[in-house]
Every structure is written in structure tokens, then in C-alpha cells.
C-alpha positions in Angstrom: -6.6 21.5 -7.8 -9.5 19.3 -7.6 -8.4 17.9 -10.8 -4.9 17.6 -9.5 -6.1 15.4 -6.5 -9.0 13.8 -8.3 -5.7 12.7 -11.2 -3.6 11.2 -8.2 -6.6 10.0 -6.5 -7.8 7.8 -9.3 -4.4 6.6 -10.8 -4.0 6.1 -6.8 -6.9 3.7 -6.6 -6.5 2.1 -9.7 -2.4 0.9 -9.1 -3.3 -0.4 -5.7 -6.8 -2.0 -7.4 -4.3 -3.7 -9.2 -1.6 -4.6 -6.5 -4.4 -5.6 -4.0 -6.4 -7.9 -6.2 -3.1 -9.9 -5.9 -2.6 -10.1 -2.3 -6.5 -11.5 -1.9 -6.0 -13.8 -4.3 -2.5 -15.2 -2.7 -4.9 -15.6 0.4 -7.4 -17.2 -1.4 -6.6 -18.1 -5.0 -3.1 -19.1 -5.8 -1.9 -21.5 -3.0 -4.1 -24.0 -4.7 -3.9 -23.2 -8.4 0.2 -22.5 -8.0 1.3 -24.3 -5.2 -1.2 -27.5 -5.3 1.1 -30.1 -4.0 1.7 -28.8 -0.6 0.2 -28.6 3.0 -2.6 -25.5 2.8 -0.5 -23.3 5.2 2.5 -23.6 3.5 1.3 -23.2 0.0 -0.4 -20.0 1.6 2.9 -18.7 2.6 4.4 -19.8 -0.8 2.1 -17.3 -2.3 2.6 -14.6 0.0 6.3 -15.0 -0.5 5.2 -14.4 -3.9 3.4 -11.8 -3.2 6.1 -10.4 -0.8 8.8 -10.2 -4.2 6.2 -7.1 -5.4 7.8 -5.5 -2.1 10.7 -6.3 -2.7 10.8 -4.6 -6.1 9.0 -1.3 -4.6 12.3 0.4 -3.4 13.6 0.0 -7.2 10.6 1.0 -8.1 11.1 3.7 -5.8 14.6 4.6 -7.4 14.1 4.2 -10.7 10.8 6.8 -11.0 12.2 8.9 -8.5 15.3 9.6 -10.3 12.6 10.3 -13.5 10.0 12.1 -11.2 13.1 14.4 -10.5 15.1 14.8 -14.1 11.8 14.7 -16.4 8.6 16.0 -14.1 6.4 14.2 -11.9 3.8 13.5 -14.9 5.9 11.2 -16.8 6.0 9.1 -13.6 2.8 9.1 -12.9 1.6 8.1 -16.7 4.4 5.4 -17.0 3.5 3.6 -14.0 0.1 3.9 -14.2 0.5 1.7 -17.2 2.9 -0.5 -16.3 0.6 -1.6 -13.3 -2.4 -2.5 -15.7 -0.8 -4.9 -18.5 0.9 -6.8 -15.4 -2.4 -6.7 -14.1 -3.7 -7.5 -17.1 -1.1 -10.5 -18.2 -1.4 -11.7 -14.2 -5.5 -12.5 -15.1 -4.2 -14.6 -18.6 -1.7 -16.8 -16.5 -1.5 -20.4 -17.4 -1.7 -22.8 -13.9 0.6 -25.0 -12.2 -2.0 -27.6 -13.8 -1.4 -26.2 -17.3 2.0 -25.7 -17.7 4.2 -27.2 -14.3 6.7 -24.9 -12.3 6.3 -22.6 -15.1 2.9 -21.4 -14.1 4.5 -20.0 -10.8 7.4 -18.3 -12.1 5.9 -16.2 -14.4 3.5 -15.0 -11.5 6.8 -14.6 -9.4 7.5 -12.0 -12.7 4.9 -10.3 -13.3 4.8 -9.5 -9.7 7.7 -7.9 -9.6 6.6 -5.9 -12.8 3.6 -4.9 -10.3 6.1 -3.9 -7.7 8.2 -1.5 -10.0 4.5 0.4 -11.1 3.6 0.5 -7.6 7.2 1.7 -6.1 7.4 3.9 -8.0 3.8 5.5 -8.6 3.5 7.1 -5.5 6.1 9.4 -5.1 4.6 11.1 -8.1 0.8 10.9 -7.3 1.7 12.7 -3.5 4.0 15.5 -4.4 1.3 16.1 -7.4 -0.8 17.2 -4.7 1.7 18.4 -2.4 3.4 20.8 -4.9 0.2 22.4 -6.1 -1.2 22.7 -2.8 -0.5 25.9 -0.2 0.6 26.1 3.6 -1.9 24.7 5.7 -3.9 22.5 3.6 -1.2 20.1 2.0 -1.9 17.2 5.0 -6.0 17.0 3.1 -4.9 17.4 -0.4 -2.5 14.7 -0.3 -4.3 12.3 2.5 -6.7 13.1 -0.5 -4.9 10.9 -2.6 -4.4 8.6 0.2 -7.4 7.9 0.6 -7.1 6.2 -3.2 -5.9 2.9 -1.0 -8.4 1.9 0.2 -10.7 2.6 -2.4 -8.6 0.6 -4.2 -8.7 -2.2 -1.7 -12.3 -1.6 -1.3 -12.7 -2.6 -5.6 -10.3 -5.3 -5.0 -12.3 -6.9 -2.2 -15.9 -6.2 -3.6 -14.6 -7.5 -7.3 -13.3 -10.5 -5.7 -16.0 -10.9 -3.3 -18.8 -11.4 -5.9 -16.8 -13.7 -8.0 -16.0 -16.1 -5.5 -19.6 -16.6 -5.5 -19.7 -19.0 -7.8 -19.4 -22.4 -7.8 -15.7 -23.2 -5.9 -15.3 -25.1 -9.6 -15.7 -22.1 -11.8 -14.3 -20.1 -9.5 -11.0 -21.8 -9.3 -11.5 -22.6 -13.3 -11.9 -19.0 -14.4 -13.7 -16.6 -12.1 -10.6 -15.5 -10.2 -9.4 -14.1 -13.7 -12.1 -11.9 -14.1 -10.7 -8.8 -11.3 -7.4 -9.1 -12.8 -9.4 -8.4 -16.8 -11.3 -6.0 -15.4 -8.3 -3.9 -14.7 -7.4 -2.9 -18.1 -11.3 -1.1 -18.2 -10.1 1.6 -15.3 -6.9 1.6 -16.8 -8.2 3.0 -19.8 -10.1 5.5 -17.6 -6.9 6.3 -15.1 -4.3 7.3 -18.7 -7.2 9.7 -19.8 -7.7 11.6 -16.8 -3.7 11.6 -15.8 -3.0 13.5 -19.2 -4.9 16.4 -18.9 -3.2 17.6 -15.5 -0.2 20.0 -15.6 2.9 19.6 -14.1 3.8 20.4 -11.0 4.3 24.0 -10.5 7.4 23.5 -7.8 9.3 21.3 -10.6 8.5 23.7 -13.1 9.9 26.9 -11.0 12.3 24.9 -9.5 13.7 23.8 -13.2 13.4 27.2 -14.7 15.4 28.9 -12.0 18.3 26.6 -12.3 18.2 24.0 -15.2 21.9 23.4 -14.6 21.6 22.8 -10.8 20.0 19.3 -11.2 21.0 16.8 -9.4 23.0 14.0 -11.9 22.3 10.9 -9.2 18.7 12.4 -7.3 18.1 9.3 -4.8 22.3 9.8 -3.6 21.5 13.6 -3.3 18.6 13.1 -0.9 20.4 10.6 0.8 23.4 13.2 1.7 21.5 16.2 2.4 19.0 14.6 4.1 20.4 11.2 5.2 18.5 11.4 9.2 14.6 12.0 7.0 15.0 8.8 5.0 15.6 6.9 8.4 12.9 8.7 9.6 10.3 8.0 6.9 11.2 4.5 6.9 10.8 4.1 10.6 7.4 5.7 10.7 6.1 3.3 7.8 7.1 0.1 10.4 3.8 -0.2 12.0 1.4 1.5 9.5 2.5 -0.9 6.8 2.7 -4.1 9.1 -0.2 -3.4 10.6 -2.7 -3.0 7.5 -1.4 -6.0 5.6 -1.9 -7.9 9.1 -5.9 -6.0 9.4 -6.4 -6.9 5.6 -4.6 -9.7 4.1 -3.4 -11.8 7.5 -7.1 -12.1 9.1 -8.3 -13.4 6.0 -6.3 -16.8 6.7 -6.6 -17.0 10.6 -10.0 -15.8 10.6 -11.2 -18.4 8.2 -8.8 -21.5 9.4 -8.3 -20.8 13.0 -11.8 -18.4 14.4 -14.2 -20.0 11.9 -15.1 -17.4 10.2 -16.3 -17.9 6.1 -14.4 -16.3 3.5 -16.9 -13.9 2.6 -17.2 -12.6 6.0 -14.1 -11.6 5.9 -14.1 -10.4 2.6 -17.0 -7.6 3.7 -15.3 -6.7 6.8 -12.6 -6.0 5.0 -15.2 -3.9 2.6 -16.7 -2.2 5.6 -12.9 -1.0 6.8 -12.3 0.6 3.6 -15.6 2.6 3.7 -14.5 3.6 7.0 -10.9 4.7 6.1 -12.3 6.4 2.4 -13.7 9.2 5.0 -10.8 8.4 8.2 -7.7 9.3 6.2 -8.5 12.6 4.8 -10.2 13.2 8.3 -6.8 12.9 9.8 -4.8 14.3 7.2 -6.7 17.5 7.6 -6.4 17.1 11.4 -2.7 17.5 10.8 -2.8 20.3 9.2 -3.9 22.3 12.5 -2.3 20.1 15.3 0.9 19.5 13.3 1.9 15.3 11.6 3.5 14.1 13.9 1.0 13.6 17.0 -1.6 12.5 14.8 1.1 9.4 13.9 2.6 9.2 17.1 -1.1 8.5 18.1 -2.0 6.3 15.8 1.3 4.3 16.8 0.1 4.1 20.1 -3.2 3.2 19.4 -1.9 0.7 17.2 0.3 -0.9 19.8 -2.4 -0.9 22.6 -5.1 -2.9 20.3 -2.6 -5.4 19.1 -4.3 -7.5 21.8 -8.2 -6.8 21.5 -8.1 -7.1 17.6 -7.5 -11.0 18.0 -9.8 -11.4 20.5 -12.8 -9.4 18.8 -11.8 -12.0 15.8 -11.8 -15.0 18.4 -15.7 -13.8 19.4 -16.2 -16.0 16.1 -19.3 -13.4 15.6 -19.6 -11.2 12.2 -19.9 -8.0 14.5 -16.8 -8.9 16.7 -14.8 -9.3 13.2 -16.7 -6.5 12.0 -15.2 -3.9 14.6 -11.8 -5.6 14.9 -10.9 -4.7 11.2 -12.9 -1.6 10.9 -11.2 -0.4 14.3 -7.8 -1.5 13.3 -8.5 0.3 9.9 -9.1 3.2 11.5 -6.3 3.1 13.6 -4.3 2.7 10.3 -5.4 5.7 9.0 -4.0 8.2 11.8 -0.8 6.9 10.1 -1.7 7.1 7.0 -3.5 10.1 6.5 -0.7 12.7 7.9 1.8 10.1 6.3 2.1 11.6 2.5 2.3 15.5 2.9 4.5 14.5 6.2 7.4 12.5 3.7 7.1 15.3 1.2 7.4 18.3 3.8 11.4 16.0 4.7 13.3 16.7 1.3 13.8 19.9 -1.1 12.3 20.0 -4.1 15.0 19.5 -6.3 15.3 15.5 -4.8 11.7 15.5 -3.0 10.5 12.5 -5.4 13.8 10.4 -5.3 14.0 11.2 -1.3 10.0 10.5 -0.2 10.0 7.3 -2.7 13.4 6.3 -1.3 12.0 6.3 2.8 8.6 5.2 1.7 9.6 2.0 -0.3 13.1 1.3 1.3 10.3 0.3 4.6 8.2 -1.9 2.1 9.4 -5.0 1.9 10.9 -4.9 5.3 7.5 -4.0 6.7 4.6 -5.3 4.3 6.7 -7.3 2.2 7.5 -9.7 5.0 4.4 -9.1 7.4 2.4 -11.9 6.0 5.3 -14.6 6.2 5.9 -13.4 9.7 2.7 -13.6 10.8 1.2 -17.1 9.2 4.9 -18.4 10.3 3.8 -17.4 14.0 0.7 -18.5 13.7 1.9 -21.7 12.4 4.9 -21.7 15.1 2.0 -21.2 17.7 -0.3 -23.8 16.4 -3.2 -21.3 15.8 -2.9 -19.0 18.8 -2.8 -15.3 17.5 -0.7 -13.9 20.7 3.0 -13.8 19.1 1.2 -12.0 15.9 -0.4 -9.7 18.7 3.8 -8.6 19.8 5.0 -8.7 16.4 2.6 -5.9 16.0 3.7 -4.4 19.8 7.5 -4.1 18.4 6.3 -2.6 15.1 4.4 0.6 16.9 7.8 1.0 19.1 9.7 1.1 16.0 7.5 4.1 14.6 7.2 5.7 17.8 10.7 6.1 18.2 11.4 7.3 14.3 8.3 9.9 14.4 10.4 11.2 17.9 13.2 12.4 16.2 11.6 13.6 13.5 11.3 17.8 13.5 7.6 19.1 12.9 6.8 19.2 9.5 3.5 21.0 8.6 4.6 24.4 9.3 7.4 24.0 6.1 7.6 26.3 3.1 8.1 24.5 0.1 
């Protein structure tokens, strides 16, 4: 069990290190190197637009790799998606800029972001199911949340490496320094592949295959929709508050705090690092708590807390103090953990074994382009519309919380479901 959780955790860390690098670079670098001939805020929106392409690709990745996860096994998905993600990230680090090749540069950037989206869209389902399906009743939330904790570690690594590189003189950073975090991804890829190849296939999947090999659905994703249509919608709705808030607290804050609240780039990155460290412990805590009191109460509590914190978050950032900024980000990510901690076990328990990879991936990833993918774009547009004032973004967070509250309220409790 320890090896399974470790393999899923490390692989997830690497996948999200790669994915978050792009988001951080979109907020700080890509607007200057790939969209240099526009207003800075418009350039940032364009860079976030290329970032959103990765989110649009995630449902497709979830469908493709969910299909093979249900047909061939969870382990094959873990290996394929990790390799796909690692190669795409390496290529981003080698890209020419707009100054070197003109419009070809942003086109190549968008293409590689698309590949990243396919990889991360397929990875989540395989990783969490390996932990859930190896685990046992009473600890599934904890095991799956340990895999989820790979996300803040990936963010921690991405922002940490980016933070170190951003201390270079501006000229050197824009010339070559921003490439270093992307190129380092190849080392992480080698470590992740070594560990993932040593893990055994999910015992539940193996047992289901052995019991009735001819009963495997031809198209698992369609079978998941036919058998569990309500649960697909529940998973989608449950993601809105969690996904939007995460990107507001980690990406949008980079733009708002530096442009409107007078914070330095390094102070914001350090705040995200602190918040990520908080999540490393908070996510397993809430996952374990959901094993004891249920997935729904923990998830609902997180969504409600987010709605209540939507305005105070920006009030703290607007204090223009480093402490206020760090407290805002850390508190926001702690609240986010209350939803993200029980999420993997909760979504997995909504579907039967033969379509679990497709069903969980579909519900999880369908919300990604609508929630997290559009969040930086919508929030930046709202800030521009309100002349830099954050109140529309707070209302946006409250609206997303309402969607999640309704969705989770309509779900059945699953923490005692026998898989």
C-alpha cells in the first residue's frame, strides 16, 4: 500500500509541477515573450488564454485515458500520461520566442499546452484509483488524499524553482532563466517512471477482469454516462468552487497583488509556497476526516467557508502588507483543501469498477475548462472591467460556491460504500 500511494503521489507531483509551471510562466513571463505587442493586461489575458487550452484538452484526455484505464488497466494509464506530460514540458523549455520566429511561437506554445492538458486529464483518474482500489474501507479518503497532496507539492516545486530563477537579473531571466524550470522536468520524469513501473495493477480491476472478461463495456465512458448520469453531474458541480478558487488563490493573485496591491513578485510567490506547504498537511487531514464523518459534510463545509472568505481574501491582500498577503493565500488554500481532500475518494466511490476510471475522470475533467480553465481569464476580465477593484471576483467565487453546495447536497454519502 505504501509503494502504491508513493508511486501515485510522486507521479501526480511531477504531472502538476509541469502543469503549474505553465500557469506561473503565463502570469509572469509569457505575456512578454510570446505576446509582446499588446497592452500588458491584455497580454496577460492572452497568456492565460493559452493556459486555458490545457484545460479544454483535459476532458478529452480524461475520456481517452479513462477508456484505456477501464479496458487495459490503471497502471498503463499512469505510465503513458507521465511520459506525455514530461516530453511536452521539456519542449516548452526549448521553444523559440515571438522575437525569434513571430506568430509560430505562440502557435507552438498552444500546441504543447494542448498536449499537457491531454496528459494531466488522463493522469488523475489512474493515480487516485490505484490508491482507492488498493485501499480498504475506512481509509480510502486518507489514501486518495495523499495522492491529491501531490498537487500542492507540484505547485510548491514549480513556484519554488520559478522563484529562484526569477531572482536573476530581468534581462537574463527573460533570455534563458525562465526555461530552466521546464528543462529540469526531465529529471523528475525519470524518477517518476522508475517508481511507477514498479507498482502492481489495481486488485479490484484485476478481479473484475478475471471474473467476467467478456463483460467489459465496449465504450466505458458511454456506459458510465448511461449507468451513472446523476453522479457525473454531481462530480462536475462539486468541482466548480474547488477548481475556480484554487486558480484565484494561486494564479490570479499573482496578477492582482503585483499590479493593484503593490506587492513584489517574490512576495506573492513566497505566499503561494507557504499556502502550498499548508495544503500538504491539510489535504490528508480533510481526507482522513471524511473517512470518519463523511465526504459530504467535509466538502459542504469547504464550499460554505469559501463563500464566506471571498471578500476577506481581497481585503487581506489590499492591506499591502506581506503578512496580510500570506495569510490571505494560506487561508484560501486551507479552505480549498476541505474540498480537495475528500474529492478523490468521493468521486471514485460514485462509479462501479468497470467504468470507474472513465466515470471519475469524466466528471472531474469536464468541469476543468468551465471552472479552472476560465477562472484566470474571467477574473482578469472582471478586474479590468472594474478598474482593478476585486469585488466582482469575490462575487464570482460566491457564485461558484453556490453551484458546488447544491451539487454536493444532492449527492449520496459514499464513505461507507463497498467497492
